[in-house]
Backbone as CSV, one residue per row, in Angstrom:
resi,resn,N_x,N_y,N_z,CA_x,CA_y,CA_z,C_x,C_y,C_z
1,UNK,17.468,-0.850,8.565,18.683,-1.464,8.044,18.471,-1.878,6.586
2,UNK,18.949,-1.048,5.665,18.765,-1.326,4.243,19.562,-2.541,3.764
3,UNK,18.910,-3.351,2.933,19.585,-4.460,2.264,19.138,-4.432,0.800
4,UNK,19.915,-5.089,-0.041,19.553,-5.170,-1.446,18.703,-6.415,-1.648
5,UNK,17.562,-6.242,-2.287,16.676,-7.376,-2.568,15.871,-7.078,-3.826
6,UNK,15.194,-8.109,-4.315,14.388,-7.996,-5.528,12.956,-7.652,-5.137
7,UNK,12.485,-6.498,-5.535,11.146,-6.036,-5.148,10.054,-6.928,-5.729
8,UNK,10.285,-7.510,-6.916,9.245,-8.360,-7.517,9.102,-9.674,-6.733
9,UNK,10.211,-10.187,-6.200,10.132,-11.403,-5.377,9.345,-11.120,-4.106
10,UNK,9.637,-9.980,-3.462,8.903,-9.601,-2.259,7.417,-9.432,-2.583
11,UNK,7.119,-8.772,-3.688,5.725,-8.522,-4.078,4.973,-9.830,-4.317
12,UNK,5.610,-10.786,-5.002,4.961,-12.075,-5.260,4.686,-12.820,-3.947
13,UNK,5.631,-12.741,-2.994,5.426,-13.352,-1.675,4.206,-12.733,-1.000
14,UNK,4.121,-11.397,-1.056,3.009,-10.689,-0.415,1.672,-11.055,-1.055
15,UNK,1.641,-11.124,-2.385,0.402,-11.477,-3.085,-0.047,-12.872,-2.647
16,UNK,0.883,-13.825,-2.597,0.529,-15.184,-2.178,0.027,-15.215,-0.743
17,UNK,0.674,-14.436,0.118,0.266,-14.350,1.516,-1.140,-13.748,1.641
18,UNK,-1.408,-12.701,0.891,-2.678,-11.986,1.010,-3.839,-12.733,0.352
19,UNK,-3.529,-13.641,-0.573,-4.587,-14.470,-1.178,-5.321,-15.256,-0.099
20,UNK,-4.599,-15.606,0.962,-5.176,-16.398,2.054,-6.262,-15.628,2.807
21,UNK,-6.155,-14.303,2.849,-7.123,-13.500,3.607,-8.102,-12.744,2.707
22,UNK,-7.907,-12.858,1.393,-8.795,-12.166,0.450,-10.208,-12.743,0.545
23,UNK,-11.186,-11.896,0.255,-12.587,-12.341,0.250,-12.845,-13.157,-1.018
24,UNK,-13.957,-13.855,-1.035,-14.324,-14.679,-2.194,-14.289,-13.852,-3.474
25,UNK,-13.586,-14.366,-4.463,-13.563,-13.720,-5.769,-12.632,-12.530,-5.886
26,UNK,-12.054,-12.080,-4.777,-11.100,-10.965,-4.872,-9.812,-11.468,-5.500
27,UNK,-9.265,-10.654,-6.389,-7.992,-11.005,-7.017,-7.023,-9.857,-6.846
28,UNK,-5.790,-10.192,-6.512,-4.730,-9.182,-6.437,-3.911,-9.328,-7.709
29,UNK,-3.939,-8.297,-8.540,-3.199,-8.308,-9.798,-1.910,-7.531,-9.584
30,UNK,-0.779,-8.228,-9.713,0.519,-7.588,-9.512,1.241,-7.389,-10.838
31,UNK,1.903,-6.266,-10.963,2.743,-6.015,-12.116,3.903,-5.105,-11.733
32,UNK,4.991,-5.229,-12.469,6.164,-4.377,-12.242,6.517,-3.672,-13.546
33,UNK,6.774,-2.379,-13.446,7.176,-1.611,-14.628,8.676,-1.388,-14.589
34,UNK,9.301,-1.561,-15.743,10.741,-1.331,-15.841,11.533,-2.614,-15.742
35,UNK,12.817,-2.518,-16.123,13.687,-3.692,-16.113,14.371,-3.910,-14.775
36,UNK,14.644,-2.826,-14.055,15.309,-2.950,-12.758,14.342,-3.483,-11.717
37,UNK,14.825,-4.424,-10.917,13.989,-4.962,-9.838,14.714,-4.950,-8.494
38,UNK,15.999,-4.615,-8.483,16.779,-4.616,-7.241,16.684,-3.258,-6.551
39,UNK,16.352,-3.291,-5.259,16.270,-2.065,-4.471,17.180,-2.177,-3.252
40,UNK,17.578,-1.034,-2.725,18.330,-0.974,-1.474,17.447,-0.227,-0.483
41,UNK,16.727,-1.023,0.323,15.761,-0.474,1.280,15.657,-1.409,2.479
42,UNK,15.051,-0.911,3.542,14.733,-1.770,4.676,13.588,-2.692,4.239
43,UNK,13.890,-3.970,4.108,12.922,-4.927,3.566,11.701,-5.074,4.472
44,UNK,11.924,-5.119,5.788,10.806,-5.289,6.722,9.841,-4.114,6.674
45,UNK,10.375,-2.893,6.642,9.499,-1.719,6.587,8.733,-1.689,5.266
46,UNK,9.418,-1.980,4.165,8.758,-2.001,2.851,7.655,-3.056,2.845
47,UNK,7.976,-4.208,3.390,7.013,-5.310,3.478,5.781,-4.894,4.294
48,UNK,6.023,-4.254,5.448,4.915,-3.854,6.323,4.040,-2.777,5.682
49,UNK,4.647,-1.872,4.939,3.889,-0.841,4.222,2.946,-1.519,3.229
50,UNK,3.496,-2.410,2.419,2.696,-3.104,1.396,1.619,-3.982,2.033
51,UNK,1.991,-4.726,3.074,1.030,-5.605,3.745,-0.161,-4.810,4.258
52,UNK,0.106,-3.674,4.902,-0.969,-2.876,5.465,-1.878,-2.325,4.383
53,UNK,-1.277,-1.795,3.309,-2.092,-1.222,2.233,-2.891,-2.297,1.505
54,UNK,-2.291,-3.458,1.289,-3.014,-4.566,0.653,-4.136,-5.075,1.563
55,UNK,-3.846,-5.185,2.839,-4.839,-5.626,3.801,-6.040,-4.669,3.826
56,UNK,-5.777,-3.362,3.800,-6.864,-2.377,3.745,-7.665,-2.509,2.453
57,UNK,-6.968,-2.704,1.341,-7.649,-2.839,0.052,-8.618,-4.026,0.090
58,UNK,-8.185,-5.118,0.691,-9.032,-6.306,0.832,-10.201,-6.005,1.772
59,UNK,-9.873,-5.412,2.912,-10.882,-5.156,3.945,-11.989,-4.232,3.459
60,UNK,-11.621,-3.184,2.716,-12.590,-2.160,2.332,-13.182,-2.375,0.927
61,UNK,-12.908,-3.545,0.339,-13.486,-3.903,-0.956,-14.428,-5.084,-0.775
62,UNK,-15.414,-5.170,-1.648,-16.356,-6.287,-1.597,-15.796,-7.510,-2.304
63,UNK,-16.516,-8.615,-2.182,-16.157,-9.842,-2.893,-16.144,-9.559,-4.396
64,UNK,-15.380,-10.371,-5.122,-15.311,-10.320,-6.589,-14.759,-9.009,-7.143
65,UNK,-14.014,-8.269,-6.354,-13.391,-7.027,-6.823,-11.889,-7.252,-6.976
66,UNK,-11.295,-6.518,-7.930,-9.857,-6.627,-8.165,-9.095,-5.576,-7.378
67,UNK,-7.906,-5.957,-6.966,-6.970,-5.043,-6.308,-5.729,-5.022,-7.183
68,UNK,-5.287,-3.820,-7.538,-4.097,-3.701,-8.378,-2.911,-3.281,-7.521
69,UNK,-1.785,-3.956,-7.737,-0.558,-3.734,-6.977,0.549,-3.585,-8.022
70,UNK,1.073,-2.375,-8.149,2.084,-2.085,-9.174,3.341,-1.535,-8.499
71,UNK,4.492,-2.081,-8.878,5.762,-1.500,-8.438,6.494,-0.987,-9.675
72,UNK,7.282,0.052,-9.468,8.084,0.598,-10.559,9.361,1.170,-9.967
73,UNK,10.466,0.872,-10.613,11.762,1.385,-10.195,12.258,2.315,-11.286
74,UNK,12.435,3.591,-10.924,12.828,4.585,-11.905,13.591,5.698,-11.210
75,UNK,14.700,6.118,-11.780,15.503,7.213,-11.223,15.817,7.007,-9.740
76,UNK,16.216,5.790,-9.390,16.585,5.436,-8.019,15.454,5.661,-7.009
77,UNK,14.220,5.544,-7.510,13.049,5.653,-6.634,12.131,4.464,-6.903
78,UNK,11.639,3.881,-5.805,10.670,2.799,-5.911,9.278,3.387,-5.715
79,UNK,8.423,3.122,-6.673,7.026,3.540,-6.584,6.175,2.299,-6.336
80,UNK,5.302,2.386,-5.325,4.383,1.297,-4.992,2.979,1.877,-5.099
81,UNK,2.159,1.288,-5.952,0.792,1.788,-6.165,-0.180,0.640,-5.877
82,UNK,-1.117,0.885,-4.952,-2.117,-0.125,-4.608,-3.490,0.513,-4.757
83,UNK,-4.291,-0.070,-5.659,-5.619,0.473,-5.974,-6.687,-0.562,-5.669
84,UNK,-7.798,-0.081,-5.102,-8.928,-0.979,-4.868,-10.199,-0.387,-5.472
85,UNK,-11.234,-1.189,-5.485,-12.556,-0.764,-5.951,-13.498,-0.819,-4.757
86,UNK,-13.024,-0.280,-3.636,-13.749,-0.395,-2.378,-14.684,0.761,-2.089
87,UNK,-14.912,0.971,-0.784,-15.904,1.956,-0.347,-15.434,3.392,-0.504
88,UNK,-14.129,3.595,-0.696,-13.612,4.949,-0.852,-13.616,5.705,0.464
89,UNK,-12.996,6.879,0.452,-12.883,7.725,1.639,-13.631,9.020,1.343
90,UNK,-14.609,9.380,2.180,-15.327,10.633,1.938,-14.365,11.821,1.865
91,UNK,-14.587,12.693,0.888,-13.660,13.796,0.630,-13.416,14.673,1.853
92,UNK,-14.450,14.912,2.635,-14.300,15.781,3.802,-13.440,15.152,4.904
93,UNK,-13.083,13.883,4.730,-12.263,13.194,5.734,-10.835,12.927,5.246
94,UNK,-10.531,13.322,4.025,-9.198,13.064,3.452,-8.072,13.616,4.331
95,UNK,-8.241,14.820,4.881,-7.136,15.447,5.624,-6.802,14.711,6.926
96,UNK,-7.696,13.828,7.391,-7.468,13.133,8.668,-6.937,11.711,8.492
97,UNK,-6.800,11.257,7.267,-6.609,9.837,6.997,-5.358,9.222,7.663
98,UNK,-4.299,10.026,7.889,-3.082,9.462,8.493,-3.002,9.715,9.996
99,UNK,-4.070,10.266,10.595,-4.076,10.539,12.032,-4.300,9.257,12.822
100,UNK,-3.701,9.220,14.033,-3.881,8.064,14.911,-5.347,7.896,15.285
101,UNK,-5.811,6.680,15.244,-7.161,6.269,15.648,-8.265,6.852,14.765
102,UNK,-7.898,7.486,13.636,-8.943,8.030,12.768,-9.553,6.919,11.930
103,UNK,-10.881,6.906,11.869,-11.610,5.985,10.990,-12.674,6.790,10.274
104,UNK,-12.742,6.640,8.985,-13.749,7.366,8.204,-15.146,6.905,8.621
105,UNK,-16.110,7.788,8.502,-17.489,7.472,8.903,-18.029,6.233,8.213
106,UNK,-17.682,6.042,6.940,-18.234,4.899,6.209,-17.538,3.580,6.555
107,UNK,-16.548,3.620,7.471,-15.831,2.405,7.874,-16.316,1.889,9.231
108,UNK,-17.336,2.512,9.787,-17.780,2.183,11.141,-18.131,0.701,11.320
109,UNK,-18.688,0.071,10.300,-19.104,-1.329,10.422,-18.012,-2.316,10.040
110,UNK,-16.822,-1.810,9.749,-15.705,-2.673,9.351,-14.671,-2.643,10.467
111,UNK,-14.236,-3.823,10.898,-13.323,-3.927,12.021,-11.997,-3.232,11.730
112,UNK,-11.469,-2.516,12.721,-10.174,-1.863,12.598,-9.924,-0.947,13.768
113,UNK,-8.665,-0.516,13.903,-8.279,0.319,15.051,-8.045,1.769,14.673
114,UNK,-7.875,2.046,13.380,-7.528,3.401,12.981,-6.050,3.696,13.150
115,UNK,-5.239,2.654,13.274,-3.790,2.846,13.439,-2.989,2.494,12.190
116,UNK,-3.538,1.675,11.315,-2.782,1.155,10.173,-2.129,2.214,9.316
117,UNK,-2.909,3.183,8.833,-2.349,4.199,7.944,-1.412,5.145,8.685
118,UNK,-1.656,5.351,9.973,-0.755,6.172,10.782,0.614,5.495,10.866
119,UNK,0.622,4.185,11.057,1.873,3.419,11.128,2.556,3.402,9.760
120,UNK,1.780,3.194,8.689,2.338,3.216,7.334,3.040,4.551,7.093
121,UNK,2.398,5.648,7.464,2.981,6.988,7.277,4.293,7.108,8.045
122,UNK,4.347,6.587,9.267,5.583,6.629,10.062,6.701,5.834,9.368
123,UNK,6.373,4.658,8.831,7.363,3.843,8.122,7.869,4.571,6.880
124,UNK,6.943,5.164,6.129,7.315,5.904,4.916,8.244,7.064,5.285
125,UNK,7.919,7.769,6.366,8.765,8.882,6.829,10.156,8.379,7.235
126,UNK,10.212,7.242,7.931,11.500,6.655,8.332,12.369,6.352,7.114
127,UNK,11.721,5.952,6.024,12.451,5.613,4.797,12.662,6.845,3.903
128,UNK,12.326,8.036,4.430,12.499,9.305,3.713,11.715,9.332,2.401
129,UNK,10.523,8.743,2.446,9.684,8.679,1.255,8.458,9.556,1.385
130,UNK,7.499,9.326,0.498,6.242,10.064,0.538,5.091,9.109,0.271
131,UNK,3.913,9.474,0.784,2.702,8.685,0.514,1.585,9.661,0.174
132,UNK,0.881,9.345,-0.903,-0.266,10.147,-1.319,-1.400,9.189,-1.638
133,UNK,-2.602,9.740,-1.769,-3.725,8.885,-2.152,-4.763,9.697,-2.899
134,UNK,-5.530,8.976,-3.685,-6.705,9.521,-4.354,-7.842,8.588,-4.014
135,UNK,-8.995,9.160,-3.684,-10.115,8.318,-3.320,-11.418,8.960,-3.756
136,UNK,-12.303,8.137,-4.266,-13.639,8.576,-4.631,-14.623,7.752,-3.821
137,UNK,-15.432,8.442,-3.047,-16.414,7.781,-2.194,-17.259,6.806,-3.020
138,UNK,-17.308,5.550,-2.557,-18.114,4.550,-3.233,-17.461,3.899,-4.441
139,UNK,-16.282,4.384,-4.840,-15.647,3.838,-6.056,-14.289,3.195,-5.802
140,UNK,-13.566,3.693,-4.801,-12.270,3.083,-4.518,-11.187,4.083,-4.175
141,UNK,-10.025,3.541,-3.850,-8.896,4.328,-3.372,-7.609,3.802,-3.983
142,UNK,-6.697,4.722,-4.273,-5.351,4.370,-4.725,-4.342,5.052,-3.818
143,UNK,-3.444,4.270,-3.243,-2.332,4.805,-2.461,-1.070,4.687,-3.297
144,UNK,-0.244,5.735,-3.271,1.036,5.716,-3.971,2.134,6.057,-2.962
145,UNK,3.073,5.136,-2.827,4.226,5.323,-1.946,5.455,5.459,-2.835
146,UNK,6.248,6.499,-2.597,7.505,6.687,-3.329,8.634,6.618,-2.305
147,UNK,9.574,5.708,-2.540,10.698,5.520,-1.618,12.014,5.659,-2.364
148,UNK,12.966,6.401,-1.781,14.301,6.411,-2.392,14.889,5.012,-2.254
149,UNK,15.249,4.386,-3.370,15.668,2.986,-3.295,17.179,2.821,-3.221
150,UNK,17.884,3.921,-3.056,19.323,3.845,-2.877,19.691,4.849,-1.798
151,UNK,19.495,4.414,-0.547,19.641,5.320,0.592,21.069,5.858,0.757
152,UNK,22.037,5.203,0.137,23.420,5.663,0.274,23.635,6.986,-0.465
153,UNK,22.747,7.346,-1.387,22.952,8.556,-2.178,22.127,9.739,-1.691
154,UNK,21.470,9.603,-0.533,20.678,10.723,-0.009,21.555,11.732,0.695
């Protein structure tokens, strides 16, 4: 159920919420590109997508590392970019990352179910968007979600 809301307000709420679960010294740096901040999207699904990606960034990064969270509204599309300096995803496992119950080999000692990214992908699909990622083993991961922010024009 799409509603009109301010993406920067939602993002600031999420950053404040996630500060509570961040590890010592971790900082979430938020920024928004562009003048437009109003989107027409399902707020709960957008919120859950961001929460999951931010939670993963915290979980798979060490203490004292920065997490970047950038939103941009351009050409009636909302772009959400979340980057960490975490453990990264081994290249040979990239093709499985959105599968149910999949966990990368280097995540074995970190608590999780392997469902988070599968659920994020389902939410992104429901919103008729796309999700991509770039990851370097041992250096970090960036997820980019693109959502049509004016569903009435699809």
